[in-house]
Structures are given as structure tokens and as C-alpha cells.
N, C-alpha and C positions, 0 to 999 in steps of 0.2 A: 332482570330476566333476559336471557339470550334470545334474539329473534331468529326466525327461520331464515331470513335473508343473510344474517351474519353467519349462520351455520353453513348455508350453501356456499358463501364466499370462502370459508375455511376449507370446505370439502373440495372446491375447485382447485385451491392452491395445493392440496395434498393428493389430488386424484391420481396424478401420474405415478407418484411414489407408491401409493396403495396398490394400484393395479399392477405395477411392476413387481411388487412383492408377491402378489397373488399368482401371477403368471409363473414366477419361479417355483412356487409351492405346488401348484396344481397342473401346470402345463396345458391349461385349457382356457381359451379366450372367454367362452360363454360363462363358465363357472366364475372366472375372475370378475367379469363385468357384472354379473348378477349379484355376487357377494358384495362387491363395492357399493352397488345401489342399495342393497339391504342394510349395509352399514350406515349409509346416509340417513335412511328412514329411522334407524335406531338412534342415531345422533340427534335427529329432530325431536324425538320423544324424550330422550334423556337430558340433553343439554339445555333444552328449553326450561327444564325444571332445576337441574343441578348446576347449570353453568358449564362453560367450556373447560375441559380438563387441562392440566398443565402441559400435557403432550398430546395434542389432538391427533397428530399423525399416527402416533403409536396406538392410541385408542381405536382409531378407525381401522388400522391394519389388523389389530388383534380381533376386533369384532368381525371384520370381514373374513378372516381366516376361519373363525368359528362358524360363520354363516355358510362358507364354502364347504366345510367339512359336513355340516348338517345336510346341505344339498346333495352331496355325493352319497352320504349315508342313506338318504331316502331313495336313491336310485340303485336298486340291488345289482344291476348289471355293471355297476361301476365300483364294485368292492375293491378291486385291485388298486384303482386310483385313490380310494379312501385310505387304504393301508399305506400307499406311497405318501399321501399328504400327511398322515400322522407321523411318518418317519422323518419327513423333511421339516415339519413344524417343531424344530427344536433349536438349541443354541449352537449347533454346529456351524462354524464359519462358512460363508458362501464360497463357491468356487472362485478361482482367480477372475478378476474383472476384465482382463485383457487391456488393450491400449486406452480404452475410454473409461476413466475412473468415475465420472459423474453418473449416478444411477439413472437419472432420467434420460440423459443424452445416450447412454449405452443402450437403453431399451428402445429408443427411437431408431438407432442403428439396427438393432435386432429385428424390429418389426418391419423395417424397410427391406424386406427380403426380395432378392432379384427374381424369385419364382413368381411373384405377384406382379400384375400390371402396375405401371407407375402410379396411375391415379388411385388404384385400389390400395397400394402401400400407404400413400399419403392420407387417404380418407380413413383407413383403419387406424393408423397411428394417431391421427387427430382425435378420433373417438376414444381410443383406449388410454392414451397417455397425455393428450392435450386437454382432456376434459371438455371438449366441445360437443355440443349436442348435434344430432343429425340435421335439424334445420339450419344451424350455424354453418356446418360444413357444406350443406347444399348451397347456401348463399355465397360462400367463398368460391365454389365451382360454377356458379350460375346455372345450376340444374334444380329440378324439383326435389322435394323431400323424398318422394317415393323412389325416384331414380337413385338418389344417394343411399337410401336405406337398402335398396336391392344390391347396390354395388358393395356395400360393407358386408352384407349377408353372404354374397358370393365369395368374397375374399376369405371370410371365416370358413366357409365350406371347403374352399380349395386347400386351406391350411390343414384342415382335418383329414380330407381325403388323401392328400399327398404326404401326410405325416411330416410336414415341414417343421423342423425343430426350432425351438427358441434358443439357438446356440449363441453364446457370447461371441460377437464378431472379432476376428483377428485383425491385425494391422493390414493384411492383404485384402480383407473384405471391405475396408472403409471407402476406397475410391469408387467402387462399384455401387455403393449405397449412398454416396454423397448427394446426388441429385434429389433423391427422395427426402433425405434429412433436411436439406436446405429448404425444400418446398414446405415441409412441416413447420419449421421455425418461422418462415415467412408468413404462412397463413395464421399461425398462432399470434404473431405480432399484429397482423392486420385485424384479426378479430378483437384484439385488445384496443387497437388504435381507433377503429370505427366499429363499435359493438353493434352486431346485427340484431340483438335481442336485448330485452331488459330496458330499464329506465335510465341507466347510467350510460352516457355517450362514450365513455372511455373505461376500459377495464385495465387499470394500471398494472395489476399483478401479472396479467398475461404479457403485456409489453416488457416488463422488467425481467420476467422469466425467459422470454425469447432472447432478449439481449444478453442475459447471463450465459445462456447456452451457446449463443453465437460467439461470445468472447472465448469460451472454452474451445469451440470448434475451430476458430481461427488460429488459436495457439497450437492446437493439436495437428493441424495440417497447414503449416506456414508456406509450403510450396504451392498451395492451391489458391488461385485468386478469388474464387467466388465466395468462400467463407468470409474473407476480409471485406469483400464487396457488400455482402449481405449485412455484416455488422455495421459498416459505414452507412448503409441505407437506413437501417433502423435508428441509428444514433442521430442522423440528420433530421429525421422525422420527429424523434422523441425530444429533440432539443427545443421544439416549439410547443411542447405540451402545455406550458403555463399560459400561452396566448391563444390557444385554439378554441376556447369557449369563453363566452362572456359571463358576467355575474348572473345572468338569467339562465345559464346552462346551454344557450343556443350556440351553434357553431359560428365562429368568426372566420370569414373568408381570408385566404392567405394575404391578399393585398391590404386588408384592413387590420391585420394583426399588429399589436404593439411589439415591435421588434426588440425593444429593450428588455422584454420578458424572455426572449430566447436565451438559452443557456450556452454561453460561449465555451465552457469546459467540455460539454457534450459535443458541441460542434468541432472542437479541437480534437477530441478523440476520434470523431468520424473522419476528419481530415487525415489523421495518422493511419487509420485503417484503410482509407482509399489509396494512400501512398503505398502501403504494403501490397494492396491488390495490384497496383500499377507495376510494382517491382516484380510481381509474379507473372506479368504479361496479361493484364485483364482484358477480356473481350466478352464476358458473359452477361446474362440478363441482369444479375444483381449489381454487378459493377456499373453497368450502363444506367440502371435506375438510380444508383447512388450518385453518379455524376450529374444526373438531372436534378436530384434533390439538393446537391451541393450548389448548383447554380441559383437555387432559390435562397438558401441560407447565407450565401456570400453577398447577396445584394443588400446594401444599407437601407434602401427604400424600394418600394414596389416598382417605381419608375426606373430603377437601375437594373432590373432583371434583364438578363441577356436572352430574350425570347428566341432570336434566330439560332443561338447556340443550342437552346433546348429543343427546337424543331429538328436540328441536325442530329442531336442525340437520339431523338425518337425515331428518326430515319434509320440510324444504326440499330436500335432496339428492334424495330420492325423487321430488319433483315435477319437478325439473330433468332428472334422469337416472335413471329407474326401472330397477331391475335386481334379480335375486334376491340378489346379494351385498349390495347396500345394505339390502335387507329383512332379511337375516340379521344384519348389523351393528346395525341398528336394534333388532332383537329382543334382542340382547345388552345394548344400552344400556337397554332397557326392563327387563330382568331386574335390572339394577343400580339402576335408579331406583324401580321398583315391586315388585320381588321376583322370584325365579326362577320362581314359578308363572305369573306374567303373561308372562314371557319365553318360557317353554316352550310356551304356547298359540300364540304367534306362530311359533316354530320349527317346531312340528308342522304348521303350514299350509304350510311350505316342503318338507316331507319328500318329496313326489312331484314336485317341480320337476325336469325332466330336466337343466336347466343346472347343478344342484347335485349330480347323481347321483354324481359322482366327486370332489366337493369335500370334503376331509377335515375342514375347519373346521365343516361342518354337524353331523356326529355329535359332534365335539369340543365344540362349543357346547352341544349337547343334553346331553352327558354331564356337563358342568360344572353345568348347571342341575339335573339330576337328583341329582348329588352334594350340592349345596347344600340340596336338599329332603329329603335322607336316604334317597333311593331308590338305595342303593348297588349292588344287583345289576343294575338297569337301566342305571345309569351305567357299570358295568364293561363291559357288552355294547356300549354306544355307544363307549367308549374303544377297545375292541378293533376295532370297525368303522373308527374313525378311523385306527387304526394300520395297517390293511390298505391304506388309501387314501393315507396321507401320503407325499409324494414325497421330502422331504428327510431326511437322516440325523439331524439334530438334532431335528426334530419327531418322528421315530419313537422316538428315545431318550427324549424327554420323555413321550410317550404310553405307552411301555413302563413307565416309572416310575410313572405314574398307575395303570396296570393292576396293577402289583405292589402298590401301596399299598392298592387296594381289594380285592385278592385275599386280603389278610391280615386283613380286617375280618370 
């Protein structure tokens, strides 16, 4: 018998393609989203008994189209759209796809419309095509669920009020939408790499889909450094997948990972992508983050890590894209380069930053520095604070173990 968890996993994998198809048919975000959700409920009822069909994506799309038509039919003032949906729901080939042939990547470009604010573009696209929930997107942006829900709602209303078309982007449209597309792929990968919800610490399907789309994007825009930089960043992180969690499912710190489990082929692909970015004149945020990740994967042992070089790269990153998270990561690098006392001074300067108020890695980083300084009671208090804020089950389990270790000292 198929479990609800397996059905939800399949739906997440197919979500972007289903919604993309519905948007093409109905031209209405809310109808597409509601019909896709109803198709999931139908799948839970049917597949739990009958099993997963041979073509789950096709089943979901067909069911969702029927649900959408039913919804429009029920709304008498939308008769015109109902007729349009019936006309489009046939075997007529779709219009030309433009320069972006991949369905999901093309819809990401389509949704990253310049008429919307940058954060709204990214949030809306993550919701519709990335399959992420509002809490997951809120966690990525370090804002409340209410704030993120309102942001997505406002974006939908602006699209409706301004009659912004879901037009297939032309080659000339791509550079102006690239920043939003890169942000979507980066956040989808991050949600897969460090799942903010659910019991699984890693959502491999999100990581692999983000990497697949980044490869296409880098080949589509070879003269742009940031797509290649983003691809390199993802690959360097993904190369460590087999070593990031122990047999108990708990996170393994970078310094403690078995580096023989790191994938040299993936690292090699990342090196090639970073060279491509350098050849295009790399200076952007993804290229710099990739260079930082490269410093970690090129070290044969933790003691060989060039921490001063990493601090310098964080200085460059802070100049290009200043943010409290960058400052926190730089403070951690300083603590490894110059000692935990120096790092703690920098972390303490961030303590009152409202953007980090609910960010569990701030007290976690402070706790680690205090522990290394021998200030165990203070470290325990910080680990407990981090535990209260941590969204993922694996992070909570890891922090609980740290608290237990210090409680016995």
C-alpha cells in the first residue's frame, strides 16, 4: 500500500510541472494552485488504495485540469475563462518555447517578471514552481509566516490587477530576470540541503533538481559568470552529501566529516564551473560563495583549511552583498582563523540584529565559541536557545546532544 508520505514526495517532484501546465491552460495563479492542491488530495485517496499510476505526473496534471475546470464552472462570472480552458485543454501543440526549452526553468523565468518586486518574484516562484510551503519560504527569508503569506498574496493581486501576462520570455528578457531565477534555484537547493521542515534532514530531490536546472542555466548563458558560480557552489556542497550525517541521522560538523566520502567527480565538476565563472569575469555573490566552499573541499584535512583566505573572501562578499548572515559566517571564519575570542566579539555585535532574532545559527555559533573558550555554562544556555529556534528535526537532535554533553560536565 502506498503511504501518504510517498505520495507527498512524488507530488513535490511533479509540482512545478503540474502548476506550469495549469498556468498555461488557465492563465490564473489561484486557479492553478487550488487545482494542484485538490489533485494532491485526490491522489492521497486513490493511490493509497490503487497504488501509484505508471505516469504520476500525467495523472496529477489531468486530474488538476479537471479540478480547475470544475472550479471555473462553479463561478458563473468566469464563464469566459471556462470556455477558454476547454479550448486549450486539447492536443494542440504548445506555442514555441523560446530560448529556454526546459519546462520548469522556462516557467521560473516567466514568473520572475520585472514588474514585481525582487523578493516577491522569488517568493511567488518558490511557492508555485518550487513546491515549497509558505513556512519553508519564510524560513529562507528569515521572516514570519504571516509576513511571507502577505507578500505572496500581494504579488498575486498585483499580477491580476496589472494584467501581467505569463508570456514566454524572449532571449532579450533573460538577463533582466536572471537575478530572480538565480535566487529561486539557490533557495530551492538550500531547502533541500538543510530541510527546514519534516523529519528528513536532506531533501535530495530538491538538491538534484536545483543542480539540474543550474547546469541548463549555465549552458544557456555562458557569458554570465553567476550561473556558473551558482552551479559550482551547489556542486561543492553536494559533493559532501554522503558525509554530512552519521548513521544516527544527526549532522556531522565539517571538521569531523570523513573526507574520503566526499565525491571527487562532483568536486571536479564544481572546479570546472568555477573556472568558467572566472573566465567570464566573476565578481558576484554566488561566485564568491563558491570560492569559499572550494576552500573547504580542497583541504585534505580540517587542519589544512585556509581560514585567512576564507575570511578575505567573506570580506569581499560583504562588500558585494552585505547582510547579517554574511557577517555571522565571517565571524565564524574569524573564530577559526584568529581564535574563538575574536569571533565572539564579532558575534556579540550581531546579537541585537532583528534579522537574526529567530535564526538558530546565531546562538549555535556563539555557543560553540563559548565552549571552545571553556565557558561551558554560558555555552549550554546558548545551545538551549538555539534548540528552541531550530526548525529542522536533525538540527534539534544535534543541539539536544550538545546540551546533554555540556549538562554532564
